[in-house]
Each structure stands twice: as structure tokens, then as C-alpha cells.
C-alpha positions as CSV (number, residue, x, y, z in Angstrom):
1,M,0.0,0.0,0.0
2,N,1.4,3.4,-0.9
3,W,0.5,6.7,0.7
4,E,-1.9,7.7,-1.9
5,T,-4.2,4.8,-1.2
6,I,-3.9,5.3,2.6
7,T,-4.8,8.8,2.2
8,G,-7.7,8.2,-0.1
9,I,-9.1,5.5,2.2
10,F,-8.8,8.0,5.2
11,A,-10.6,10.7,3.2
12,L,-13.5,8.5,2.3
13,V,-13.8,7.2,5.9
14,D,-13.6,10.7,7.2
15,S,-16.2,12.0,4.8
16,F,-18.6,9.1,5.6
17,L,-18.3,9.9,9.4
18,V,-18.8,13.5,9.0
19,G,-21.9,12.9,6.9
20,L,-23.2,10.5,9.6
21,F,-22.4,13.0,12.4
22,V,-24.1,15.9,10.6
23,L,-27.2,13.8,10.1
24,W,-27.1,12.6,13.8
25,I,-26.7,16.3,14.9
26,L,-29.6,17.6,12.8
27,S,-32.0,14.9,14.1
28,L,-30.8,15.3,17.7
29,K,-30.7,19.1,18.2
30,R,-34.0,20.9,18.5
31,E,-32.7,24.4,18.3
32,P,-31.6,25.4,14.8
33,T,-28.7,27.6,15.9
34,S,-27.3,24.8,18.0
35,A,-27.6,22.3,15.2
36,I,-26.0,24.6,12.6
37,A,-23.1,25.5,15.0
38,W,-22.3,21.9,15.7
39,S,-22.7,20.9,12.0
40,V,-20.3,23.6,10.9
41,T,-17.8,22.6,13.7
42,V,-17.9,19.0,12.5
43,I,-17.5,20.0,8.8
44,F,-14.7,22.3,9.2
45,L,-12.9,20.5,12.1
46,P,-13.8,16.8,11.3
47,I,-11.9,14.7,14.0
48,I,-11.8,17.4,16.6
49,G,-15.5,18.5,16.0
50,M,-16.7,14.9,16.3
51,F,-14.8,14.5,19.6
52,L,-16.1,17.8,21.0
53,F,-19.7,17.0,20.1
54,L,-19.4,13.6,21.8
55,I,-18.1,15.3,25.0
56,F,-20.1,18.6,25.1
57,G,-22.9,18.5,22.5
58,Y,-24.9,15.6,23.7
59,Q,-26.2,17.2,26.8
60,T,-29.9,17.9,27.6
61,I,-31.5,19.5,30.6
62,H,-34.5,17.3,31.7
63,R,-36.1,19.9,34.2
64,P,-37.9,22.9,33.0
65,L,-36.5,26.5,33.8
66,R,-38.4,28.7,36.2
């Protein structure tokens, strides 16, 4: 395997994961600004954005505000 093949495979896997994450974000987030912000983060910073969304983006508050 040469570097071109490895890079191509990595690019395909990365594009597939970014697409899945964006679809997951758009189906999960109710607020449009939050969904757009997380989607843009995942698109422009793929690996870091996915990691940040898994840590910080999947939080919900289950009690209503007063």
C-alpha cells in the first residue's frame, strides 16, 4: 500500500463519518442555531469536531426552567 491509497481511504472514511455525524446532529438538536453551529464545527474540524460533540454536544436538561 502506498501513501496515496492510505490517504484516499482515510478521506473516504472521514467524509462518511462527517456525513453521519451531521445527520445525527440535525436529528438530535431541537434548536436550529445549535444544530447549525455543531454541524459547521464537525464539517470544518472533522476529527476534533466529532470528539467535541461527543463530549459537550450531547447534553440535555431534563427539568424546566423557572
